[in-house]
Biopython code that builds the backbone (N, CA, C, O; Angstrom):
import numpy as np
from Bio.PDB.StructureBuilder import StructureBuilder

atoms = [
    (1, "VAL", "N", (3.634, -1.962, 18.239)),
    (1, "VAL", "CA", (3.023, -1.663, 16.940)),
    (1, "VAL", "C", (3.483, -2.713, 15.930)),
    (1, "VAL", "O", (4.662, -3.058, 15.857)),
    (2, "GLN", "N", (2.526, -3.204, 15.161)),
    (2, "GLN", "CA", (2.851, -4.173, 14.122)),
    (2, "GLN", "C", (2.019, -3.877, 12.883)),
    (2, "GLN", "O", (0.816, -3.627, 12.961)),
    (3, "LEU", "N", (2.691, -3.913, 11.742)),
    (3, "LEU", "CA", (2.037, -3.756, 10.440)),
    (3, "LEU", "C", (2.424, -4.954, 9.592)),
    (3, "LEU", "O", (3.611, -5.199, 9.379)),
    (4, "VAL", "N", (1.445, -5.703, 9.106)),
    (4, "VAL", "CA", (1.719, -6.927, 8.358)),
    (4, "VAL", "C", (1.020, -6.864, 7.007)),
    (4, "VAL", "O", (-0.207, -6.894, 6.918)),
    (5, "GLU", "N", (1.839, -6.775, 5.951)),
    (5, "GLU", "CA", (1.297, -6.722, 4.598)),
    (5, "GLU", "C", (1.077, -8.132, 4.049)),
    (5, "GLU", "O", (1.745, -9.088, 4.443)),
    (6, "SER", "N", (0.122, -8.227, 3.133)),
    (6, "SER", "CA", (-0.129, -9.469, 2.413)),
    (6, "SER", "C", (-0.763, -9.121, 1.073)),
    (6, "SER", "O", (-1.208, -7.996, 0.845)),
    (7, "GLY", "N", (-0.792, -10.125, 0.190)),
    (7, "GLY", "CA", (-1.485, -9.950, -1.082)),
    (7, "GLY", "C", (-0.590, -9.738, -2.282)),
    (7, "GLY", "O", (-1.081, -9.671, -3.409)),
    (8, "GLY", "N", (0.714, -9.630, -2.071)),
    (8, "GLY", "CA", (1.611, -9.494, -3.200)),
    (8, "GLY", "C", (1.725, -10.782, -3.985)),
    (8, "GLY", "O", (1.198, -11.824, -3.595)),
    (9, "GLY", "N", (2.429, -10.685, -5.107)),
    (9, "GLY", "CA", (2.627, -11.879, -5.925)),
    (9, "GLY", "C", (2.990, -11.530, -7.339)),
    (9, "GLY", "O", (3.358, -10.396, -7.649)),
    (10, "LEU", "N", (2.881, -12.533, -8.203)),
    (10, "LEU", "CA", (3.195, -12.378, -9.626)),
    (10, "LEU", "C", (1.886, -12.193, -10.393)),
    (10, "LEU", "O", (0.944, -12.967, -10.223)),
    (11, "VAL", "N", (1.836, -11.178, -11.224)),
    (11, "VAL", "CA", (0.634, -10.904, -12.005)),
    (11, "VAL", "C", (1.052, -10.484, -13.413)),
    (11, "VAL", "O", (2.112, -9.888, -13.603)),
    (12, "GLN", "N", (0.225, -10.795, -14.379)),
    (12, "GLN", "CA", (0.513, -10.411, -15.762)),
    (12, "GLN", "C", (0.196, -8.938, -15.990)),
    (12, "GLN", "O", (-0.639, -8.361, -15.294)),
    (13, "PRO", "N", (0.864, -8.336, -16.964)),
    (13, "PRO", "CA", (0.538, -6.938, -17.301)),
    (13, "PRO", "C", (-0.949, -6.778, -17.592)),
    (13, "PRO", "O", (-1.560, -7.601, -18.274)),
    (14, "GLY", "N", (-1.513, -5.699, -17.060)),
    (14, "GLY", "CA", (-2.941, -5.468, -17.192)),
    (14, "GLY", "C", (-3.772, -6.072, -16.084)),
    (14, "GLY", "O", (-4.972, -5.814, -15.990)),
    (15, "GLY", "N", (-3.150, -6.865, -15.253)),
    (15, "GLY", "CA", (-3.866, -7.535, -14.180)),
    (15, "GLY", "C", (-4.039, -6.666, -12.941)),
    (15, "GLY", "O", (-3.673, -5.490, -12.917)),
    (16, "SER", "N", (-4.607, -7.286, -11.922)),
    (16, "SER", "CA", (-4.918, -6.581, -10.670)),
    (16, "SER", "C", (-4.436, -7.375, -9.466)),
    (16, "SER", "O", (-4.312, -8.599, -9.508)),
    (17, "LEU", "N", (-4.170, -6.648, -8.402)),
    (17, "LEU", "CA", (-3.862, -7.237, -7.102)),
    (17, "LEU", "C", (-4.435, -6.330, -6.032)),
    (17, "LEU", "O", (-4.567, -5.122, -6.229)),
    (18, "ARG", "N", (-4.773, -6.923, -4.896)),
    (18, "ARG", "CA", (-5.173, -6.128, -3.745)),
    (18, "ARG", "C", (-4.241, -6.446, -2.586)),
    (18, "ARG", "O", (-4.166, -7.587, -2.130)),
    (19, "LEU", "N", (-3.538, -5.434, -2.116)),
    (19, "LEU", "CA", (-2.683, -5.579, -0.951)),
    (19, "LEU", "C", (-3.470, -5.233, 0.312)),
    (19, "LEU", "O", (-4.342, -4.365, 0.303)),
    (20, "SER", "N", (-3.143, -5.926, 1.382)),
    (20, "SER", "CA", (-3.742, -5.654, 2.682)),
    (20, "SER", "C", (-2.637, -5.397, 3.688)),
    (20, "SER", "O", (-1.537, -5.939, 3.573)),
    (21, "CYS", "N", (-2.937, -4.572, 4.669)),
    (21, "CYS", "CA", (-2.002, -4.308, 5.765)),
    (21, "CYS", "C", (-2.795, -4.358, 7.063)),
    (21, "CYS", "O", (-3.616, -3.485, 7.344)),
    (22, "ALA", "N", (-2.533, -5.388, 7.840)),
    (22, "ALA", "CA", (-3.205, -5.556, 9.119)),
    (22, "ALA", "C", (-2.389, -4.875, 10.210)),
    (22, "ALA", "O", (-1.206, -5.165, 10.388)),
    (23, "ALA", "N", (-3.027, -3.975, 10.931)),
    (23, "ALA", "CA", (-2.344, -3.188, 11.958)),
    (23, "ALA", "C", (-2.750, -3.650, 13.348)),
    (23, "ALA", "O", (-3.880, -4.088, 13.565)),
    (24, "SER", "N", (-1.821, -3.545, 14.281)),
    (24, "SER", "CA", (-2.112, -3.867, 15.671)),
    (24, "SER", "C", (-1.172, -3.093, 16.581)),
    (24, "SER", "O", (-0.118, -2.619, 16.157)),
    (25, "GLY", "N", (-1.574, -2.975, 17.839)),
    (25, "GLY", "CA", (-0.721, -2.325, 18.823)),
    (25, "GLY", "C", (-0.921, -0.833, 18.977)),
    (25, "GLY", "O", (-0.218, -0.181, 19.750)),
    (26, "PHE", "N", (-1.876, -0.293, 18.245)),
    (26, "PHE", "CA", (-2.189, 1.123, 18.386)),
    (26, "PHE", "C", (-3.634, 1.346, 17.956)),
    (26, "PHE", "O", (-4.265, 0.457, 17.384)),
    (27, "THR", "N", (-4.151, 2.536, 18.234)),
    (27, "THR", "CA", (-5.532, 2.865, 17.877)),
    (27, "THR", "C", (-5.576, 3.234, 16.399)),
    (27, "THR", "O", (-5.402, 4.393, 16.023)),
    (28, "PHE", "N", (-5.811, 2.225, 15.579)),
    (28, "PHE", "CA", (-5.701, 2.356, 14.127)),
    (28, "PHE", "C", (-6.538, 3.515, 13.586)),
    (28, "PHE", "O", (-6.085, 4.260, 12.717)),
    (29, "SER", "N", (-7.737, 3.661, 14.094)),
    (29, "SER", "CA", (-8.663, 4.660, 13.553)),
    (29, "SER", "C", (-8.229, 6.097, 13.817)),
    (29, "SER", "O", (-8.852, 7.035, 13.320)),
    (30, "SER", "N", (-7.171, 6.274, 14.590)),
    (30, "SER", "CA", (-6.704, 7.629, 14.922)),
    (30, "SER", "C", (-5.562, 8.099, 14.024)),
    (30, "SER", "O", (-5.122, 9.243, 14.137)),
    (31, "TYR", "N", (-5.082, 7.239, 13.139)),
    (31, "TYR", "CA", (-3.881, 7.552, 12.379)),
    (31, "TYR", "C", (-4.105, 7.498, 10.871)),
    (31, "TYR", "O", (-4.815, 6.635, 10.354)),
    (32, "ASP", "N", (-3.472, 8.455, 10.183)),
    (32, "ASP", "CA", (-3.385, 8.381, 8.735)),
    (32, "ASP", "C", (-2.434, 7.236, 8.375)),
    (32, "ASP", "O", (-1.482, 6.943, 9.099)),
    (33, "MET", "N", (-2.717, 6.609, 7.253)),
    (33, "MET", "CA", (-1.901, 5.483, 6.797)),
    (33, "MET", "C", (-1.476, 5.677, 5.345)),
    (33, "MET", "O", (-2.123, 6.407, 4.594)),
    (34, "SER", "N", (-0.409, 5.033, 4.965)),
    (34, "SER", "CA", (0.091, 5.187, 3.609)),
    (34, "SER", "C", (0.702, 3.896, 3.082)),
    (34, "SER", "O", (1.022, 2.975, 3.833)),
    (35, "TRP", "N", (0.848, 3.869, 1.780)),
    (35, "TRP", "CA", (1.592, 2.807, 1.092)),
    (35, "TRP", "C", (2.769, 3.441, 0.364)),
    (35, "TRP", "O", (2.635, 4.486, -0.274)),
    (36, "TYR", "N", (3.915, 2.798, 0.470)),
    (36, "TYR", "CA", (5.113, 3.163, -0.264)),
    (36, "TYR", "C", (5.507, 1.966, -1.125)),
    (36, "TYR", "O", (5.021, 0.851, -0.934)),
    (37, "ARG", "N", (6.389, 2.226, -2.063)),
    (37, "ARG", "CA", (7.015, 1.132, -2.799)),
    (37, "ARG", "C", (8.488, 1.435, -3.013)),
    (37, "ARG", "O", (8.922, 2.586, -3.017)),
    (38, "GLN", "N", (9.231, 0.365, -3.189)),
    (38, "GLN", "CA", (10.681, 0.502, -3.362)),
    (38, "GLN", "C", (11.124, -0.347, -4.543)),
    (38, "GLN", "O", (10.902, -1.557, -4.582)),
    (39, "PHE", "N", (11.755, 0.316, -5.501)),
    (39, "PHE", "CA", (12.312, -0.380, -6.652)),
    (39, "PHE", "C", (13.711, -0.869, -6.306)),
    (39, "PHE", "O", (14.365, -0.284, -5.442)),
    (40, "PRO", "N", (14.185, -1.922, -6.957)),
    (40, "PRO", "CA", (15.531, -2.433, -6.669)),
    (40, "PRO", "C", (16.590, -1.344, -6.767)),
    (40, "PRO", "O", (16.677, -0.647, -7.778)),
    (41, "GLY", "N", (17.385, -1.199, -5.731)),
    (41, "GLY", "CA", (18.482, -0.245, -5.739)),
    (41, "GLY", "C", (18.088, 1.196, -5.551)),
    (41, "GLY", "O", (18.924, 2.089, -5.694)),
    (42, "LYS", "N", (16.814, 1.450, -5.228)),
    (42, "LYS", "CA", (16.343, 2.827, -5.065)),
    (42, "LYS", "C", (15.658, 2.999, -3.719)),
    (42, "LYS", "O", (15.371, 2.023, -3.025)),
    (43, "GLY", "N", (15.401, 4.249, -3.360)),
    (43, "GLY", "CA", (14.702, 4.536, -2.120)),
    (43, "GLY", "C", (13.210, 4.302, -2.241)),
    (43, "GLY", "O", (12.699, 4.044, -3.331)),
    (44, "ARG", "N", (12.520, 4.391, -1.127)),
    (44, "ARG", "CA", (11.074, 4.199, -1.126)),
    (44, "ARG", "C", (10.381, 5.443, -1.641)),
    (44, "ARG", "O", (10.791, 6.568, -1.353)),
    (45, "GLU", "N", (9.320, 5.224, -2.410)),
    (45, "GLU", "CA", (8.532, 6.350, -2.902)),
    (45, "GLU", "C", (7.096, 6.220, -2.419)),
    (45, "GLU", "O", (6.548, 5.121, -2.333)),
    (46, "LEU", "N", (6.505, 7.352, -2.111)),
    (46, "LEU", "CA", (5.145, 7.380, -1.614)),
    (46, "LEU", "C", (4.166, 7.090, -2.747)),
    (46, "LEU", "O", (4.248, 7.688, -3.819)),
    (47, "VAL", "N", (3.249, 6.177, -2.501)),
    (47, "VAL", "CA", (2.270, 5.768, -3.503)),
    (47, "VAL", "C", (0.892, 6.361, -3.211)),
    (47, "VAL", "O", (0.259, 6.934, -4.098)),
    (48, "ALA", "N", (0.430, 6.224, -1.970)),
    (48, "ALA", "CA", (-0.923, 6.674, -1.633)),
    (48, "ALA", "C", (-1.035, 6.905, -0.135)),
    (48, "ALA", "O", (-0.330, 6.291, 0.665)),
    (49, "VAL", "N", (-1.946, 7.811, 0.221)),
    (49, "VAL", "CA", (-2.193, 8.148, 1.626)),
    (49, "VAL", "C", (-3.702, 8.189, 1.855)),
    (49, "VAL", "O", (-4.467, 8.592, 0.978)),
    (50, "ILE", "N", (-4.108, 7.773, 3.031)),
    (50, "ILE", "CA", (-5.517, 7.883, 3.418)),
    (50, "ILE", "C", (-5.582, 8.414, 4.845)),
    (50, "ILE", "O", (-4.854, 7.957, 5.727)),
    (51, "ILE", "N", (-6.461, 9.380, 5.054)),
    (51, "ILE", "CA", (-6.544, 9.950, 6.400)),
    (51, "ILE", "C", (-7.296, 9.004, 7.337)),
    (51, "ILE", "O", (-7.895, 8.021, 6.900)),
    (52, "SER", "N", (-7.252, 9.312, 8.600)),
    (52, "SER", "CA", (-7.744, 8.396, 9.619)),
    (52, "SER", "C", (-9.205, 7.993, 9.420)),
    (52, "SER", "O", (-9.568, 6.840, 9.650)),
    (53, "SER", "N", (-10.026, 8.923, 9.003)),
    (53, "SER", "CA", (-11.453, 8.636, 8.818)),
    (53, "SER", "C", (-11.733, 7.913, 7.503)),
    (53, "SER", "O", (-12.803, 7.330, 7.322)),
    (54, "GLY", "N", (-10.775, 7.953, 6.596)),
    (54, "GLY", "CA", (-10.979, 7.378, 5.267)),
    (54, "GLY", "C", (-11.631, 8.323, 4.286)),
    (54, "GLY", "O", (-11.875, 7.946, 3.140)),
    (55, "ASP", "N", (-11.919, 9.544, 4.707)),
    (55, "ASP", "CA", (-12.672, 10.473, 3.871)),
    (55, "ASP", "C", (-11.839, 11.175, 2.811)),
    (55, "ASP", "O", (-12.391, 11.769, 1.884)),
    (56, "SER", "N", (-10.538, 11.118, 2.931)),
    (56, "SER", "CA", (-9.685, 11.808, 1.969)),
    (56, "SER", "C", (-8.487, 10.940, 1.634)),
    (56, "SER", "O", (-7.949, 10.241, 2.492)),
    (57, "THR", "N", (-8.077, 10.995, 0.374)),
    (57, "THR", "CA", (-6.945, 10.205, -0.093)),
    (57, "THR", "C", (-6.052, 11.061, -0.991)),
    (57, "THR", "O", (-6.456, 12.118, -1.476)),
    (58, "TRP", "N", (-4.841, 10.577, -1.194)),
    (58, "TRP", "CA", (-3.879, 11.228, -2.098)),
    (58, "TRP", "C", (-3.134, 10.129, -2.838)),
    (58, "TRP", "O", (-2.870, 9.064, -2.281)),
    (59, "TYR", "N", (-2.794, 10.393, -4.106)),
    (59, "TYR", "CA", (-2.077, 9.419, -4.915)),
    (59, "TYR", "C", (-0.918, 10.067, -5.656)),
    (59, "TYR", "O", (-0.984, 11.229, -6.057)),
    (60, "ALA", "N", (0.139, 9.291, -5.827)),
    (60, "ALA", "CA", (1.218, 9.702, -6.706)),
    (60, "ALA", "C", (0.704, 9.711, -8.144)),
    (60, "ALA", "O", (-0.161, 8.917, -8.515)),
    (61, "ASP", "N", (1.249, 10.619, -8.938)),
    (61, "ASP", "CA", (0.806, 10.728, -10.330)),
    (61, "ASP", "C", (0.948, 9.408, -11.080)),
    (61, "ASP", "O", (0.131, 9.097, -11.947)),
    (62, "ALA", "N", (1.971, 8.634, -10.753)),
    (62, "ALA", "CA", (2.241, 7.393, -11.483)),
    (62, "ALA", "C", (1.149, 6.349, -11.316)),
    (62, "ALA", "O", (1.025, 5.444, -12.141)),
    (63, "VAL", "N", (0.355, 6.465, -10.251)),
    (63, "VAL", "CA", (-0.657, 5.434, -9.982)),
    (63, "VAL", "C", (-2.073, 5.984, -9.998)),
    (63, "VAL", "O", (-3.038, 5.227, -9.887)),
    (64, "LYS", "N", (-2.203, 7.298, -10.137)),
    (64, "LYS", "CA", (-3.520, 7.934, -10.088)),
    (64, "LYS", "C", (-4.429, 7.354, -11.168)),
    (64, "LYS", "O", (-4.035, 7.242, -12.329)),
    (65, "GLY", "N", (-5.632, 6.990, -10.779)),
    (65, "GLY", "CA", (-6.577, 6.408, -11.715)),
    (65, "GLY", "C", (-6.468, 4.900, -11.840)),
    (65, "GLY", "O", (-7.352, 4.265, -12.414)),
    (66, "ARG", "N", (-5.396, 4.312, -11.312)),
    (66, "ARG", "CA", (-5.213, 2.847, -11.384)),
    (66, "ARG", "C", (-5.251, 2.201, -10.009)),
    (66, "ARG", "O", (-5.726, 1.074, -9.863)),
    (67, "PHE", "N", (-4.756, 2.904, -9.006)),
    (67, "PHE", "CA", (-4.699, 2.366, -7.646)),
    (67, "PHE", "C", (-5.742, 3.056, -6.775)),
    (67, "PHE", "O", (-6.069, 4.224, -6.983)),
    (68, "THR", "N", (-6.258, 2.316, -5.797)),
    (68, "THR", "CA", (-7.202, 2.864, -4.831)),
    (68, "THR", "C", (-6.814, 2.426, -3.429)),
    (68, "THR", "O", (-6.709, 1.233, -3.144)),
    (69, "ILE", "N", (-6.603, 3.409, -2.554)),
    (69, "ILE", "CA", (-6.329, 3.109, -1.152)),
    (69, "ILE", "C", (-7.640, 3.210, -0.378)),
    (69, "ILE", "O", (-8.453, 4.103, -0.618)),
    (70, "SER", "N", (-7.827, 2.286, 0.546)),
    (70, "SER", "CA", (-9.025, 2.304, 1.378)),
    (70, "SER", "C", (-8.674, 1.712, 2.735)),
    (70, "SER", "O", (-7.586, 1.168, 2.924)),
    (71, "ARG", "N", (-9.591, 1.820, 3.662)),
    (71, "ARG", "CA", (-9.337, 1.278, 5.000)),
    (71, "ARG", "C", (-10.638, 0.815, 5.616)),
    (71, "ARG", "O", (-11.718, 1.301, 5.283)),
    (72, "ASP", "N", (-10.508, -0.138, 6.524)),
    (72, "ASP", "CA", (-11.624, -0.624, 7.315)),
    (72, "ASP", "C", (-11.200, -0.488, 8.772)),
    (72, "ASP", "O", (-10.458, -1.323, 9.291)),
    (73, "ASN", "N", (-11.667, 0.553, 9.419)),
    (73, "ASN", "CA", (-11.230, 0.808, 10.792)),
    (73, "ASN", "C", (-11.766, -0.240, 11.772)),
    (73, "ASN", "O", (-11.199, -0.427, 12.849)),
    (74, "ALA", "N", (-12.826, -0.905, 11.415)),
    (74, "ALA", "CA", (-13.345, -1.977, 12.275)),
    (74, "ALA", "C", (-12.433, -3.203, 12.234)),
    (74, "ALA", "O", (-12.383, -3.983, 13.185)),
    (75, "LYS", "N", (-11.714, -3.361, 11.125)),
    (75, "LYS", "CA", (-10.813, -4.508, 10.972)),
    (75, "LYS", "C", (-9.353, -4.111, 11.132)),
    (75, "LYS", "O", (-8.468, -4.955, 10.989)),
    (76, "ASN", "N", (-9.084, -2.838, 11.426)),
    (76, "ASN", "CA", (-7.706, -2.366, 11.586)),
    (76, "ASN", "C", (-6.851, -2.714, 10.364)),
    (76, "ASN", "O", (-5.721, -3.186, 10.494)),
    (77, "THR", "N", (-7.399, -2.479, 9.202)),
    (77, "THR", "CA", (-6.731, -2.883, 7.973)),
    (77, "THR", "C", (-6.803, -1.767, 6.932)),
    (77, "THR", "O", (-7.835, -1.116, 6.768)),
    (78, "VAL", "N", (-5.701, -1.565, 6.241)),
    (78, "VAL", "CA", (-5.650, -0.658, 5.105)),
    (78, "VAL", "C", (-5.353, -1.476, 3.854)),
    (78, "VAL", "O", (-4.593, -2.444, 3.893)),
    (79, "TYR", "N", (-5.964, -1.071, 2.749)),
    (79, "TYR", "CA", (-5.853, -1.824, 1.499)),
    (79, "TYR", "C", (-5.267, -0.958, 0.394)),
    (79, "TYR", "O", (-5.325, 0.270, 0.440)),
    (80, "LEU", "N", (-4.702, -1.633, -0.598)),
    (80, "LEU", "CA", (-4.296, -0.958, -1.823)),
    (80, "LEU", "C", (-4.766, -1.829, -2.988)),
    (80, "LEU", "O", (-4.186, -2.880, -3.262)),
    (81, "GLN", "N", (-5.810, -1.385, -3.662)),
    (81, "GLN", "CA", (-6.290, -2.065, -4.855)),
    (81, "GLN", "C", (-5.514, -1.538, -6.042)),
    (81, "GLN", "O", (-5.510, -0.336, -6.307)),
    (82, "MET", "N", (-4.860, -2.434, -6.755)),
    (82, "MET", "CA", (-4.007, -2.051, -7.878)),
    (82, "MET", "C", (-4.550, -2.667, -9.153)),
    (82, "MET", "O", (-4.615, -3.889, -9.288)),
    (83, "ASN", "N", (-4.936, -1.819, -10.077)),
    (83, "ASN", "CA", (-5.479, -2.277, -11.354)),
    (83, "ASN", "C", (-4.579, -1.841, -12.505)),
    (83, "ASN", "O", (-3.727, -0.966, -12.356)),
    (84, "THR", "N", (-4.789, -2.466, -13.638)),
    (84, "THR", "CA", (-4.028, -2.149, -14.854)),
    (84, "THR", "C", (-2.526, -2.076, -14.558)),
    (84, "THR", "O", (-1.850, -1.107, -14.903)),
    (85, "LEU", "N", (-2.045, -3.100, -13.928)),
    (85, "LEU", "CA", (-0.637, -3.137, -13.534)),
    (85, "LEU", "C", (0.270, -3.270, -14.748)),
    (85, "LEU", "O", (-0.091, -3.893, -15.746)),
    (86, "ASN", "N", (1.442, -2.681, -14.646)),
    (86, "ASN", "CA", (2.453, -2.807, -15.694)),
    (86, "ASN", "C", (3.806, -3.081, -15.052)),
    (86, "ASN", "O", (3.949, -3.042, -13.830)),
    (87, "ALA", "N", (4.792, -3.357, -15.892)),
    (87, "ALA", "CA", (6.107, -3.759, -15.384)),
    (87, "ALA", "C", (6.727, -2.692, -14.486)),
    (87, "ALA", "O", (7.503, -3.014, -13.586)),
    (88, "ASP", "N", (6.391, -1.431, -14.723)),
    (88, "ASP", "CA", (6.947, -0.349, -13.908)),
    (88, "ASP", "C", (6.410, -0.347, -12.475)),
    (88, "ASP", "O", (6.930, 0.367, -11.617)),
    (89, "ASP", "N", (5.387, -1.133, -12.220)),
    (89, "ASP", "CA", (4.834, -1.249, -10.869)),
    (89, "ASP", "C", (5.542, -2.337, -10.055)),
    (89, "ASP", "O", (5.265, -2.500, -8.867)),
    (90, "THR", "N", (6.444, -3.071, -10.682)),
    (90, "THR", "CA", (7.176, -4.118, -9.972)),
    (90, "THR", "C", (8.044, -3.494, -8.878)),
    (90, "THR", "O", (8.914, -2.669, -9.157)),
    (91, "ALA", "N", (7.799, -3.892, -7.648)),
    (91, "ALA", "CA", (8.485, -3.294, -6.503)),
    (91, "ALA", "C", (8.083, -4.050, -5.243)),
    (91, "ALA", "O", (7.201, -4.909, -5.262)),
    (92, "VAL", "N", (8.754, -3.706, -4.152)),
    (92, "VAL", "CA", (8.298, -4.155, -2.839)),
    (92, "VAL", "C", (7.409, -3.045, -2.273)),
    (92, "VAL", "O", (7.798, -1.878, -2.243)),
    (93, "TYR", "N", (6.216, -3.425, -1.829)),
    (93, "TYR", "CA", (5.247, -2.463, -1.327)),
    (93, "TYR", "C", (5.202, -2.534, 0.206)),
    (93, "TYR", "O", (5.148, -3.609, 0.803)),
    (94, "TYR", "N", (5.229, -1.341, 0.814)),
    (94, "TYR", "CA", (5.275, -1.242, 2.266)),
    (94, "TYR", "C", (4.093, -0.427, 2.794)),
    (94, "TYR", "O", (3.681, 0.569, 2.198)),
    (95, "CYS", "N", (3.577, -0.869, 3.899)),
    (95, "CYS", "CA", (2.571, -0.145, 4.654)),
    (95, "CYS", "C", (3.290, 0.720, 5.697)),
    (95, "CYS", "O", (4.303, 0.308, 6.263)),
    (96, "HIS", "N", (2.763, 1.912, 5.942)),
    (96, "HIS", "CA", (3.430, 2.836, 6.855)),
    (96, "HIS", "C", (2.417, 3.665, 7.614)),
    (96, "HIS", "O", (1.439, 4.150, 7.044)),
    (97, "ARG", "N", (2.655, 3.821, 8.892)),
    (97, "ARG", "CA", (1.822, 4.721, 9.676)),
    (97, "ARG", "C", (2.406, 6.119, 9.526)),
    (97, "ARG", "O", (3.553, 6.361, 9.903)),
    (98, "VAL", "N", (1.638, 7.015, 8.990)),
    (98, "VAL", "CA", (2.118, 8.353, 8.664)),
    (98, "VAL", "C", (2.703, 9.049, 9.891)),
    (98, "VAL", "O", (2.108, 9.041, 10.969)),
    (99, "GLY", "N", (3.868, 9.645, 9.709)),
    (99, "GLY", "CA", (4.497, 10.410, 10.772)),
    (99, "GLY", "C", (5.193, 9.580, 11.827)),
    (99, "GLY", "O", (5.561, 10.092, 12.885)),
    (100, "SER", "N", (5.373, 8.313, 11.550)),
    (100, "SER", "CA", (5.989, 7.419, 12.531)),
    (100, "SER", "C", (7.166, 6.686, 11.917)),
    (100, "SER", "O", (7.471, 6.830, 10.734)),
    (101, "ALA", "N", (7.809, 5.905, 12.747)),
    (101, "ALA", "CA", (8.907, 5.053, 12.282)),
    (101, "ALA", "C", (8.442, 3.624, 12.040)),
    (101, "ALA", "O", (9.262, 2.719, 11.886)),
    (102, "TYR", "N", (7.134, 3.421, 12.008)),
    (102, "TYR", "CA", (6.589, 2.080, 11.900)),
    (102, "TYR", "C", (6.300, 1.694, 10.446)),
    (102, "TYR", "O", (5.555, 2.372, 9.739)),
    (103, "TRP", "N", (6.910, 0.589, 10.028)),
    (103, "TRP", "CA", (6.754, 0.057, 8.679)),
    (103, "TRP", "C", (6.418, -1.424, 8.760)),
    (103, "TRP", "O", (6.782, -2.111, 9.715)),
    (104, "GLY", "N", (5.721, -1.899, 7.744)),
    (104, "GLY", "CA", (5.557, -3.335, 7.603)),
    (104, "GLY", "C", (6.822, -3.942, 7.021)),
    (104, "GLY", "O", (7.802, -3.247, 6.751)),
    (105, "GLN", "N", (6.778, -5.272, 6.833)),
    (105, "GLN", "CA", (7.951, -5.983, 6.328)),
    (105, "GLN", "C", (8.040, -5.927, 4.806)),
    (105, "GLN", "O", (9.067, -6.276, 4.224)),
    (106, "GLY", "N", (6.977, -5.493, 4.176)),
    (106, "GLY", "CA", (6.959, -5.384, 2.725)),
    (106, "GLY", "C", (6.401, -6.629, 2.061)),
    (106, "GLY", "O", (6.509, -7.737, 2.586)),
    (107, "THR", "N", (5.802, -6.422, 0.896)),
    (107, "THR", "CA", (5.296, -7.535, 0.096)),
    (107, "THR", "C", (5.694, -7.283, -1.353)),
    (107, "THR", "O", (5.521, -6.181, -1.873)),
    (108, "GLN", "N", (6.228, -8.314, -1.996)),
    (108, "GLN", "CA", (6.742, -8.191, -3.359)),
    (108, "GLN", "C", (5.601, -8.253, -4.366)),
    (108, "GLN", "O", (4.757, -9.149, -4.321)),
    (109, "VAL", "N", (5.595, -7.296, -5.265)),
    (109, "VAL", "CA", (4.677, -7.302, -6.401)),
    (109, "VAL", "C", (5.518, -7.371, -7.668)),
    (109, "VAL", "O", (6.364, -6.509, -7.906)),
    (110, "THR", "N", (5.285, -8.386, -8.471)),
    (110, "THR", "CA", (6.015, -8.560, -9.721)),
    (110, "THR", "C", (5.021, -8.624, -10.859)),
    (110, "THR", "O", (4.117, -9.461, -10.862)),
    (111, "VAL", "N", (5.191, -7.736, -11.829)),
    (111, "VAL", "CA", (4.320, -7.696, -12.997)),
    (111, "VAL", "C", (5.127, -8.160, -14.198)),
    (111, "VAL", "O", (6.050, -7.483, -14.650)),
    (112, "SER", "N", (4.758, -9.326, -14.703)),
    (112, "SER", "CA", (5.528, -9.920, -15.789)),
    (112, "SER", "C", (4.683, -10.939, -16.528)),
    (112, "SER", "O", (3.816, -11.589, -15.945)),
    (113, "SER", "N", (4.947, -11.068, -17.818)),
    (113, "SER", "CA", (4.261, -12.087, -18.605)),
    (113, "SER", "C", (5.094, -13.359, -18.661)),
    (113, "SER", "O", (4.683, -14.340, -19.282)),
]
sb = StructureBuilder()
sb.init_structure("model")
sb.init_model(0)
sb.init_chain("A")
sb.init_seg("    ")
for serial, (resi, resn, name, xyz) in enumerate(atoms, 1):
    if name == "N":
        sb.init_residue(resn, " ", resi, " ")
    sb.init_atom(name, np.array(xyz, "f"), 0.0, 1.0, " ", f" {name:<3s}", serial, name[0])
structure = sb.get_structure()
């Protein structure tokens, strides 16, 4: 199993980024997927979840209305569209297969002017 995140970087407050997580080594379309983030010196917090079919999603209150999780089962990829970013969103973002020990390596998102 491999999860590879991409799309992080430096963005100004109010800006947008789209994270991608390319999955391999398992039947992607059979698993719920999620995004977590980790602030410096703190544990990981759940940001968003999408079920295997893509028909249902869940968001943390802190990102609701600004972030959108989606997936393309034909491409074995899950996305996190992040809009109206602010400094409090600065963190390392991780892709995770729900209910498993499988994590990506993380991608840094920094929101700063």
